[in-house]
DSSP file (Angstrom, degrees, kcal/mol; ACC not computed):
  #  RESIDUE AA STRUCTURE BP1 BP2  ACC     N-H-->O    O-->H-N    N-H-->O    O-->H-N    TCO  KAPPA ALPHA  PHI   PSI    X-CA   Y-CA   Z-CA
    1    1 A M              0   0    0      0, 0.0    79,-0.8     0, 0.0    77,-0.1   0.000 360.0 360.0 360.0 137.1    0.0    0.0    0.0
    2    2 A K  E     -A   79   0A   0     77,-0.2     2,-0.3    78,-0.1    77,-0.2  -0.376 360.0-174.0 -66.0 141.5    1.3    3.5   -0.9
    3    3 A E  E     -A   78   0A   0     75,-2.0    75,-2.2    -2,-0.1     2,-0.4  -0.948  14.1-136.5-135.1 153.2    2.3    5.6    2.0
    4    4 A R  E     +A   77   0A   0     -2,-0.3     2,-0.3    73,-0.2    73,-0.2  -0.882  20.9 175.7-114.3 147.1    3.4    9.2    2.2
    5    5 A T  E     -A   76   0A   0     71,-2.2    71,-2.7    -2,-0.4     2,-0.4  -0.882  21.7-124.9-138.2 172.3    6.3   10.7    4.2
    6    6 A F  E     +A   75   0A   0     -2,-0.3   112,-2.1    69,-0.2     2,-0.3  -0.951  22.1 177.4-123.9 139.9    7.8   14.1    4.5
    7    7 A T  E     -AB  74 117A   0     67,-2.4    67,-2.9    -2,-0.4     2,-0.4  -0.969  10.9-160.5-134.7 156.3   11.4   15.3    4.1
    8    8 A M  E     -AB  73 116A   0    108,-1.5   108,-2.3    -2,-0.3     2,-0.6  -0.981  16.3-139.8-136.3 123.9   13.0   18.7    4.3
    9    9 A I  E     -AB  72 115A   0     63,-2.9    63,-1.8    -2,-0.4   106,-0.3  -0.744  35.6-132.0 -79.7 122.2   16.3   19.6    2.8
   10   10 A K    >>  -     0   0    0    104,-2.8     4,-2.1    -2,-0.6     3,-0.5  -0.275  18.8 -98.6 -82.7 163.5   17.9   21.7    5.4
   11   11 A P  H 3> S+     0   0    0      0, 0.0     4,-3.1     0, 0.0     5,-0.2   0.824 118.9  54.7 -49.8 -42.4   19.7   25.1    5.0
   12   12 A F  H 3> S+     0   0    0      1,-0.2     4,-1.9     2,-0.2     6,-0.1   0.942 111.4  44.3 -58.9 -47.9   23.2   23.7    5.0
   13   13 A A  H <4>S+     0   0    0     -3,-0.5     5,-2.8     2,-0.2     4,-0.3   0.860 114.1  50.3 -67.0 -35.7   22.4   21.3    2.1
   14   14 A V  H ><5S+     0   0    0     -4,-2.1     3,-1.4    56,-0.2     5,-0.3   0.950 111.4  48.3 -64.5 -48.6   20.5   24.0    0.2
   15   15 A Q  H 3<5S+     0   0    0     -4,-3.1    -2,-0.2     1,-0.3    -1,-0.2   0.828 109.6  53.1 -60.6 -34.3   23.4   26.5    0.6
   16   16 A K  T 3<5S-     0   0    0     -4,-1.9    -1,-0.3    -5,-0.2    -2,-0.2   0.488 117.1-112.1 -81.8  -3.9   25.9   23.8   -0.6
   17   17 A G  T < 5S+     0   0    0     -3,-1.4     3,-0.3    -4,-0.3    -3,-0.2   0.783  75.3 133.4  81.3  26.8   24.0   23.1   -3.7
   18   18 A F     >< +     0   0    0     -5,-2.8     4,-2.2     1,-0.2     5,-0.2   0.302  35.9 100.0 -93.8   8.8   22.9   19.6   -2.7
   19   19 A I  H  > S+     0   0    0     -6,-0.3     4,-2.7    -5,-0.3     5,-0.2   0.963  85.5  43.1 -59.6 -53.8   19.2   19.9   -3.7
   20   20 A A  H  > S+     0   0    0     -3,-0.3     4,-2.5     1,-0.2     5,-0.2   0.931 115.0  47.8 -62.8 -47.9   19.5   18.1   -7.0
   21   21 A P  H  > S+     0   0    0      0, 0.0     4,-2.3     0, 0.0    -1,-0.2   0.902 113.6  48.8 -62.1 -37.1   21.8   15.3   -5.8
   22   22 A I  H  X S+     0   0    0     -4,-2.2     4,-2.3     2,-0.2    -2,-0.2   0.939 112.2  47.5 -64.8 -45.7   19.5   14.7   -2.8
   23   23 A L  H  X S+     0   0    0     -4,-2.7     4,-2.6    -5,-0.2    -1,-0.2   0.864 110.3  53.5 -62.7 -35.3   16.4   14.6   -5.0
   24   24 A D  H  X S+     0   0    0     -4,-2.5     4,-2.9    -5,-0.2    -1,-0.2   0.919 108.4  49.3 -63.9 -43.9   18.2   12.3   -7.4
   25   25 A D  H  X S+     0   0    0     -4,-2.3     4,-1.2     2,-0.2    -2,-0.2   0.915 111.6  49.7 -60.1 -43.0   19.0    9.9   -4.5
   26   26 A I  H  <>S+     0   0    0     -4,-2.3     5,-1.8     2,-0.2     3,-0.4   0.934 112.2  47.3 -61.8 -47.3   15.3   10.1   -3.4
   27   27 A H  H ><5S+     0   0    0     -4,-2.6     3,-1.9     1,-0.2    -2,-0.2   0.926 110.9  50.9 -60.0 -46.2   14.2    9.3   -7.0
   28   28 A N  H 3<5S+     0   0    0     -4,-2.9    -1,-0.2     1,-0.3    -2,-0.2   0.709 101.0  64.7 -66.9 -19.0   16.6    6.4   -7.3
   29   29 A G  T 3<5S-     0   0    0     -4,-1.2    -1,-0.3    -3,-0.4    -2,-0.2   0.429 123.3-104.5 -81.3   0.8   15.3    5.1   -4.0
   30   30 A G  T < 5S+     0   0    0     -3,-1.9     2,-0.2     1,-0.3    -3,-0.2   0.585  73.6 141.9  90.3  11.1   11.9    4.6   -5.7
   31   31 A F      < -     0   0    0     -5,-1.8     2,-0.5    47,-0.1    -1,-0.3  -0.606  42.4-143.0 -87.2 146.7   10.1    7.5   -4.2
   32   32 A K  E     -C   77   0A   0     45,-2.4    45,-2.0    -2,-0.2     2,-0.6  -0.923  17.2-129.3-105.9 132.7    7.6    9.7   -6.1
   33   33 A I  E     +C   76   0A   0     -2,-0.5    43,-0.2    43,-0.2     3,-0.1  -0.730  29.2 174.1 -83.3 120.8    7.6   13.4   -5.4
   34   34 A I  E     +     0   0A   0     41,-3.1   104,-1.2    -2,-0.6     2,-0.3   0.764  68.1   0.8 -97.9 -33.1    4.0   14.5   -4.7
   35   35 A A  E     -C   75   0A   0     40,-1.1    40,-2.6   102,-0.2    -1,-0.4  -0.980  62.9-179.6-156.1 147.6    4.7   18.1   -3.6
   36   36 A I  E     +C   74   0A   0     -2,-0.3     2,-0.3    38,-0.2    38,-0.2  -0.993   7.7 159.6-150.1 140.4    7.8   20.3   -3.4
   37   37 A K  E     -C   73   0A   0     36,-2.1    36,-2.8    -2,-0.3     2,-0.4  -0.973  31.7-129.9-159.4 150.9    8.5   23.9   -2.4
   38   38 A M  E     +C   72   0A   0     -2,-0.3     2,-0.3    34,-0.2    34,-0.2  -0.835  35.7 169.8 -99.0 141.4   11.3   26.1   -1.2
   39   39 A K  E     -C   71   0A   0     32,-2.5    32,-3.1    -2,-0.4     2,-0.7  -0.998  34.6-132.0-152.0 145.6   10.6   28.2    1.9
   40   40 A Q  E     -C   70   0A   0     -2,-0.3     2,-0.4    30,-0.3    27,-0.1  -0.909  30.1-141.9 -97.7 117.7   12.4   30.4    4.4
   41   41 A L        -     0   0    0     -2,-0.7     2,-0.1    28,-0.6    28,-0.1  -0.632   8.5-141.2 -80.1 134.3   11.4   29.4    7.9
   42   42 A T     >  -     0   0    0     -2,-0.4     4,-2.5     1,-0.1     5,-0.2  -0.421  31.4-103.4 -79.0 168.3   11.0   32.2   10.4
   43   43 A Q  H  > S+     0   0    0      1,-0.2     4,-2.5     2,-0.2     5,-0.2   0.913 124.7  52.1 -55.2 -43.5   12.2   31.6   14.0
   44   44 A E  H  > S+     0   0    0      2,-0.2     4,-2.3     1,-0.2    -1,-0.2   0.907 109.3  47.3 -63.3 -43.9    8.6   31.2   15.0
   45   45 A H  H  > S+     0   0    0      2,-0.2     4,-2.8     1,-0.2    -1,-0.2   0.911 112.8  49.2 -65.0 -41.8    7.9   28.6   12.3
   46   46 A A  H  X S+     0   0    0     -4,-2.5     4,-2.2     2,-0.2    -2,-0.2   0.900 110.3  51.6 -64.3 -39.5   11.1   26.6   13.2
   47   47 A Q  H  < S+     0   0    0     -4,-2.5    -2,-0.2    -5,-0.2    -1,-0.2   0.918 112.5  45.9 -60.9 -44.5   10.1   26.8   16.9
   48   48 A L  H >< S+     0   0    0     -4,-2.3     3,-1.3     1,-0.2     4,-0.2   0.926 112.6  49.6 -64.6 -45.6    6.6   25.4   16.0
   49   49 A F  H 3< S+     0   0    0     -4,-2.8     3,-0.4     1,-0.3    -2,-0.2   0.898 119.5  36.8 -63.1 -39.9    8.0   22.6   13.7
   50   50 A Y  T >< S+     0   0    0     -4,-2.2     3,-2.2    -5,-0.2    -1,-0.3   0.072  77.6 122.9-101.0  23.4   10.5   21.4   16.3
   51   51 A D  G X   +     0   0    0     -3,-1.3     3,-1.9     1,-0.3     4,-0.2   0.803  64.4  69.4 -53.5 -32.1    8.3   22.0   19.3
   52   52 A I  G 3  S+     0   0    0     -3,-0.4    -1,-0.3     1,-0.3     3,-0.3   0.761 103.4  44.3 -59.5 -25.0    8.7   18.3   20.2
   53   53 A H  G X  S+     0   0    0     -3,-2.2     3,-2.5     1,-0.2     6,-0.3   0.277  76.4 114.9-101.8  10.0   12.3   19.1   21.1
   54   54 A K  T <  S+     0   0    0     -3,-1.9    -1,-0.2     1,-0.3    -2,-0.1   0.727  77.1  50.3 -59.1 -23.4   11.8   22.3   23.0
   55   55 A D  T 3  S+     0   0    0     -3,-0.3    -1,-0.3    -4,-0.2     2,-0.3   0.393  92.6  98.8 -93.7   3.3   13.0   20.9   26.3
   56   56 A K  S X  S-     0   0    0     -3,-2.5     3,-1.7     1,-0.1     4,-0.3  -0.639  80.6-121.5 -95.6 150.9   16.2   19.5   24.8
   57   57 A A  T 3  S+     0   0    0      1,-0.3     3,-0.3    -2,-0.3     4,-0.3   0.794 110.3  52.3 -58.8 -31.7   19.6   21.3   25.0
   58   58 A F  T 3> S+     0   0    0      1,-0.2     4,-2.5     2,-0.1    -1,-0.3   0.473  80.7  99.2 -86.3  -0.1   20.0   21.5   21.2
   59   59 A Y  H <> S+     0   0    0     -3,-1.7     4,-2.6    -6,-0.3     5,-0.2   0.903  82.9  44.0 -56.7 -50.8   16.6   23.1   20.6
   60   60 A N  H  > S+     0   0    0     -3,-0.3     4,-2.5    -4,-0.3    -1,-0.2   0.891 114.6  50.0 -64.7 -39.1   17.8   26.8   20.3
   61   61 A T  H  > S+     0   0    0     -4,-0.3     4,-2.4     2,-0.2    -1,-0.2   0.900 112.0  49.0 -62.5 -42.2   20.7   25.8   18.1
   62   62 A L  H  X S+     0   0    0     -4,-2.5     4,-3.0     2,-0.2    -2,-0.2   0.918 111.3  48.6 -63.6 -46.1   18.4   23.8   15.9
   63   63 A V  H  X S+     0   0    0     -4,-2.6     4,-1.5     2,-0.2    -2,-0.2   0.934 112.6  48.5 -61.4 -47.2   15.8   26.7   15.6
   64   64 A D  H  < S+     0   0    0     -4,-2.5     3,-0.2     1,-0.2    -2,-0.2   0.927 114.4  46.0 -59.3 -45.8   18.6   29.1   14.7
   65   65 A F  H >< S+     0   0    0     -4,-2.4     3,-1.8     1,-0.2     4,-0.3   0.937 111.1  51.3 -62.3 -48.5   20.0   26.7   12.1
   66   66 A M  H 3< S+     0   0    0     -4,-3.0   -25,-0.5     1,-0.3     3,-0.3   0.730 113.5  45.0 -66.0 -22.2   16.6   25.9   10.5
   67   67 A S  T 3< S+     0   0    0     -4,-1.5    -1,-0.3    -3,-0.2    -2,-0.2   0.274  90.2  89.8-100.8  10.0   15.8   29.6   10.2
   68   68 A S  S <  S-     0   0    0     -3,-1.8    -1,-0.2     1,-0.1    -2,-0.1   0.597 101.7 -15.5 -83.9 -11.5   19.3   30.5    8.8
   69   69 A G  S    S-     0   0    0     -3,-0.3   -28,-0.6    -4,-0.3    -1,-0.1  -0.972  91.3 -51.8-175.0 175.6   18.4   30.0    5.1
   70   70 A P  E     - C   0  40A   0      0, 0.0     2,-0.3     0, 0.0   -30,-0.3  -0.211  44.5-159.4 -65.7 154.5   15.8   28.4    2.8
   71   71 A V  E     - C   0  39A   0    -32,-3.1   -32,-2.5   -57,-0.1     2,-0.5  -0.845  15.1-130.2-123.2 163.2   14.7   24.8    3.1
   72   72 A V  E     -AC   9  38A   0    -63,-1.8   -63,-2.9    -2,-0.3     2,-0.4  -0.966  20.4-158.3-118.8 114.4   13.1   22.5    0.5
   73   73 A A  E     -AC   8  37A   0    -36,-2.8   -36,-2.1    -2,-0.5     2,-0.4  -0.759  15.0-176.9 -93.8 135.8   10.0   20.8    1.8
   74   74 A V  E     -AC   7  36A   0    -67,-2.9   -67,-2.4    -2,-0.4     2,-0.5  -0.996  23.3-150.6-141.2 133.0    9.0   17.6    0.0
   75   75 A V  E     -AC   6  35A   0    -40,-2.6   -41,-3.1    -2,-0.4   -40,-1.1  -0.904  25.1-166.7 -98.9 126.6    6.1   15.1    0.2
   76   76 A L  E     -AC   5  33A   0    -71,-2.7   -71,-2.2    -2,-0.5     2,-0.4  -0.822   7.7-160.5-115.2 152.5    7.2   11.6   -0.9
   77   77 A E  E     +AC   4  32A   0    -45,-2.0   -45,-2.4    -2,-0.3     2,-0.3  -0.994  28.8 121.6-134.9 141.6    5.1    8.5   -1.8
   78   78 A K  E >   -A    3   0A   0    -75,-2.2   -75,-2.0    -2,-0.4     3,-1.2  -0.913  66.5 -74.2-179.3 158.3    6.1    4.9   -1.9
   79   79 A D  E 3  S+A    2   0A   0     -2,-0.3   -77,-0.2     1,-0.3     5,-0.1  -0.543 123.9   4.7 -62.0 134.1    5.2    1.5   -0.4
   80   80 A N  T 3> S+     0   0    0    -79,-0.8     4,-2.6    -2,-0.2     5,-0.3   0.872  88.2 167.1  57.8  40.1    6.6    1.6    3.1
   81   81 A A  H <>  +     0   0    0     -3,-1.2     4,-2.5     1,-0.2     5,-0.2   0.859  63.6  49.8 -58.1 -45.6    7.7    5.2    2.6
   82   82 A V  H  > S+     0   0    0      2,-0.2     4,-2.1     1,-0.2    -1,-0.2   0.961 116.8  39.0 -63.5 -52.7    8.5    6.2    6.2
   83   83 A E  H  > S+     0   0    0      1,-0.2     4,-1.7     2,-0.2    -2,-0.2   0.914 117.6  49.2 -65.4 -43.9   10.6    3.2    7.0
   84   84 A D  H  X S+     0   0    0     -4,-2.6     4,-2.0     1,-0.2    -1,-0.2   0.874 111.3  49.8 -66.7 -34.9   12.3    3.1    3.6
   85   85 A Y  H  X S+     0   0    0     -4,-2.5     4,-2.3    -5,-0.3     5,-0.2   0.907 106.6  54.7 -69.7 -39.2   13.1    6.8    3.7
   86   86 A R  H  X S+     0   0    0     -4,-2.1     4,-1.7    -5,-0.2    -1,-0.2   0.887 110.3  47.5 -58.5 -38.2   14.6    6.6    7.2
   87   87 A K  H  < S+     0   0    0     -4,-1.7    -1,-0.2     1,-0.2    -2,-0.2   0.901 110.6  52.2 -67.5 -41.1   16.9    3.9    5.8
   88   88 A L  H  < S+     0   0    0     -4,-2.0    14,-2.3     1,-0.2    -2,-0.2   0.854 113.2  42.7 -64.4 -36.7   17.8    6.1    2.8
   89   89 A I  H  < S-     0   0    0     -4,-2.3    14,-2.2    12,-0.2    15,-0.3   0.828  98.0-157.4 -84.0 -31.0   18.8    9.1    4.9
   90   90 A G     <  -     0   0    0     -4,-1.7     7,-0.1    -5,-0.2    -1,-0.1  -0.208  39.4 -14.8  84.1-177.6   20.7    7.2    7.6
   91   91 A N        -     0   0    0      2,-0.2     6,-0.2     5,-0.1     5,-0.1  -0.182  61.4-119.1 -60.4 148.7   21.6    8.2   11.2
   92   92 A T  S    S+     0   0    0      1,-0.1    -1,-0.1     4,-0.1    23,-0.1   0.860 106.9  66.5 -57.2 -36.8   21.2   11.8   12.3
   93   93 A D  S >> S-     0   0    0      1,-0.2     3,-2.1    18,-0.0     4,-0.9  -0.795  79.0-153.4 -87.4 110.9   24.9   11.9   13.0
   94   94 A P  T 34 S+     0   0    0      0, 0.0    -1,-0.2     0, 0.0     7,-0.1   0.743  93.6  63.5 -60.6 -21.0   26.6   11.5    9.6
   95   95 A Q  T 34 S+     0   0    0      1,-0.2    -3,-0.0    -3,-0.0     9,-0.0   0.773 111.5  37.3 -70.1 -24.6   29.6   10.0   11.3
   96   96 A K  T <4 S+     0   0    0     -3,-2.1    -1,-0.2     2,-0.1    -5,-0.1   0.493  94.2 110.8-101.4  -7.5   27.4    7.1   12.4
   97   97 A A  S  < S-     0   0    0     -4,-0.9     3,-0.1    -6,-0.2    -7,-0.1  -0.428  79.5-101.7 -72.5 141.4   25.3    7.0    9.2
   98   98 A E    >   -     0   0    0      1,-0.1     3,-2.0    -2,-0.1     6,-0.3  -0.344  48.6 -92.5 -60.5 139.8   25.7    4.0    6.9
   99   99 A K  T 3  S+     0   0    0      1,-0.3    -1,-0.1     5,-0.1     3,-0.1  -0.266 112.1  27.0 -56.4 135.8   27.9    4.7    3.9
  100  100 A G  T 3  S+     0   0    0      1,-0.4    -1,-0.3    -3,-0.1     2,-0.1   0.259  89.7 125.2  93.0 -10.8   25.9    5.8    0.9
  101  101 A T  S <> S-     0   0    0     -3,-2.0     4,-1.7     1,-0.1    -1,-0.4  -0.387  75.1-108.5 -76.3 162.6   23.0    7.3    2.8
  102  102 A I  H  > S+     0   0    0    -14,-2.3     4,-2.6     1,-0.2     5,-0.3   0.915 119.2  47.2 -57.3 -46.8   22.0   10.9    2.2
  103  103 A R  H  > S+     0   0    0    -14,-2.2     4,-1.5     1,-0.2    -1,-0.2   0.852 109.5  53.4 -69.0 -32.4   23.3   12.1    5.5
  104  104 A S  H  4 S+     0   0    0    -15,-0.3    -1,-0.2    -6,-0.3    -2,-0.2   0.834 117.8  38.2 -68.1 -29.2   26.6   10.3    5.1
  105  105 A K  H  < S+     0   0    0     -4,-1.7    -2,-0.2    -3,-0.2    -1,-0.2   0.823 130.5  21.5 -89.7 -34.4   27.1   11.9    1.7
  106  106 A Y  H  < S+     0   0    0     -4,-2.6     2,-0.2    -5,-0.2    -3,-0.2   0.472  95.1  97.8-121.1  -3.0   25.7   15.5    2.2
  107  107 A A     <  -     0   0    0     -4,-1.5     6,-0.2    -5,-0.3     3,-0.1  -0.585  47.6-161.4 -92.0 152.5   25.8   16.3    5.9
  108  108 A K  S    S-     0   0    0      4,-2.6     2,-0.3     1,-0.4     5,-0.2   0.850  70.5 -34.5 -91.8 -48.1   28.5   18.3    7.8
  109  109 A D  S    S-     0   0    0      3,-0.6    -1,-0.4   -17,-0.1     5,-0.1  -0.874  79.6 -66.8-161.0-172.9   27.7   17.2   11.3
  110  110 A I  S    S+     0   0    0     -2,-0.3     3,-0.5     1,-0.2    -3,-0.0   0.826 132.5  42.1 -62.7 -33.4   24.8   16.2   13.6
  111  111 A T  S    S+     0   0    0      1,-0.2     2,-1.0     2,-0.1    -1,-0.2   0.909 118.6  44.0 -76.2 -44.3   23.4   19.8   13.5
  112  112 A H  S    S+     0   0    0      1,-0.2    -4,-2.6  -100,-0.1    -3,-0.6  -0.489  75.2 149.7 -97.7  60.1   24.0   20.3    9.8
  113  113 A N        -     0   0    0     -2,-1.0     2,-2.1    -3,-0.5    -6,-0.2   0.167  53.2-126.9 -91.8  18.7   22.7   16.8    8.9
  114  114 A A  S    S+     0   0    0     -8,-0.2  -104,-2.8    -5,-0.1     2,-0.3  -0.223  75.2  32.1  77.3 -47.9   21.3   17.7    5.4
  115  115 A V  E     -B    9   0A   0     -2,-2.1     2,-0.4  -106,-0.3  -106,-0.2  -0.980  58.4-141.4-144.4 154.0   17.7   16.4    5.7
  116  116 A H  E     -B    8   0A   0   -108,-2.3  -108,-1.5    -2,-0.3     2,-0.4  -0.869  22.5-170.7-104.1 146.7   14.8   15.9    8.0
  117  117 A G  E     -B    7   0A   0     -2,-0.4  -110,-0.2  -110,-0.2    -2,-0.0  -0.992  27.8-109.7-139.3 134.2   12.7   12.7    7.7
  118  118 A S        -     0   0    0   -112,-2.1   -32,-0.1    -2,-0.4     3,-0.1  -0.269  19.5-153.7 -58.1 144.1    9.4   11.9    9.4
  119  119 A D  S    S+     0   0    0      1,-0.1     2,-0.3   -33,-0.0    -1,-0.1   0.427  72.2  17.6-103.5  -0.6    9.8    9.1   11.9
  120  120 A S  S  > S-     0   0    0      1,-0.1     4,-2.2   -38,-0.0     5,-0.1  -0.978  76.9-109.1-159.5 163.4    6.2    7.8   11.8
  121  121 A I  H  > S+     0   0    0     -2,-0.3     4,-2.1     2,-0.2     5,-0.1   0.900 119.5  51.9 -62.7 -40.9    3.1    7.9    9.6
  122  122 A E  H  > S+     0   0    0      1,-0.2     4,-2.0     2,-0.2    -1,-0.2   0.935 111.4  45.5 -62.4 -47.9    1.3   10.1   12.1
  123  123 A N  H  > S+     0   0    0      1,-0.2     4,-2.9     2,-0.2     5,-0.2   0.851 109.0  57.0 -66.6 -32.9    4.2   12.6   12.2
  124  124 A A  H  X S+     0   0    0     -4,-2.2     4,-2.6     2,-0.2    -1,-0.2   0.925 106.7  48.8 -61.7 -43.9    4.5   12.6    8.5
  125  125 A K  H  X S+     0   0    0     -4,-2.1     4,-2.0     2,-0.2    -2,-0.2   0.929 113.8  46.4 -61.0 -45.0    0.8   13.6    8.2
  126  126 A T  H  X S+     0   0    0     -4,-2.0     4,-1.3     1,-0.2    -2,-0.2   0.917 114.7  46.6 -62.9 -44.9    1.4   16.4   10.7
  127  127 A E  H  X S+     0   0    0     -4,-2.9     4,-1.1     2,-0.2    -2,-0.2   0.863 110.4  52.5 -68.8 -36.8    4.6   17.6    9.1
  128  128 A I  H >X S+     0   0    0     -4,-2.6     4,-2.7    -5,-0.2     3,-0.6   0.933 110.0  48.6 -62.2 -45.4    3.1   17.5    5.6
  129  129 A C  H 3< S+     0   0    0     -4,-2.0    -1,-0.2     1,-0.2    -2,-0.2   0.770 103.5  62.5 -67.1 -26.0    0.2   19.7    6.8
  130  130 A F  H 3< S+     0   0    0     -4,-1.3    -1,-0.2     1,-0.2    -2,-0.2   0.864 119.6  23.7 -65.6 -35.9    2.6   22.1    8.4
  131  131 A F  H << S+     0   0    0     -4,-1.1     2,-0.4    -3,-0.6    -2,-0.2   0.721 122.0  47.0-103.2 -26.3    4.1   22.9    5.0
  132  132 A F     <  -     0   0    0     -4,-2.7     2,-0.2    -5,-0.2    -1,-0.2  -0.944  63.5-140.1-128.6 138.2    1.4   22.1    2.5
  133  133 A S    >   -     0   0    0     -2,-0.4     3,-1.6     1,-0.1     4,-0.4  -0.497  39.8-103.9 -82.4 165.4   -2.3   22.8    2.0
  134  134 A E  G >  S+     0   0    0      1,-0.3     3,-1.0     2,-0.2    -1,-0.1   0.832 121.5  56.8 -60.0 -32.7   -4.5   20.1    0.7
  135  135 A T  G 3  S+     0   0    0      1,-0.2    -1,-0.3     3,-0.0    -3,-0.0   0.607 100.2  59.1 -77.4  -9.9   -4.7   21.8   -2.7
  136  136 A E  G <  S+     0   0    0     -3,-1.6     2,-0.6     2,-0.0    -1,-0.2   0.511  90.5  80.7 -92.8  -6.2   -0.9   21.8   -3.0
  137  137 A I    <   -     0   0    0     -3,-1.0     2,-0.3    -4,-0.4  -102,-0.2  -0.898  66.4-166.1-107.8 122.5   -0.6   18.0   -2.8
  138  138 A Y        -     0   0    0   -104,-1.2     2,-0.7    -2,-0.6    -2,-0.0  -0.781  21.3-141.3-111.1 148.1   -1.3   16.2   -6.0
  139  139 A S              0   0    0     -2,-0.3  -105,-0.1     1,-0.1    -2,-0.0  -0.939 360.0 360.0-103.7 112.8   -2.0   12.5   -6.8
  140  140 A I              0   0    0     -2,-0.7    -1,-0.1     0, 0.0  -106,-0.0   0.395 360.0 360.0-105.6 360.0   -0.2   11.9  -10.1
């Protein structure tokens, strides 16, 4: 059964020109792009998106980083999308990420880890709705 997940190419990867290679890796992983947009997150939007981490020591650094430049928000579709995408991107820490994963190839460090990926179907739905209205998501 087709499933949807959400990814966001983070400011570091956007600034380094990694949008096309990351999207190519996603395509080669068998994912279909359902919606895509570039957006500059404000501090407030970054705080809302990462609210789940607000009590963690890295929260303010994460919010500052995520609002430091444009991001690319993407809705992906594939059978087993959430789990397969988590495998494709690798560990949050690129030093621990399996060779060949998106984070191992395009991340600088744990903070500048190139991409965000939803960790559950429920969170994917929430994150997709954070960035996209229903009319922006197409079934192709």
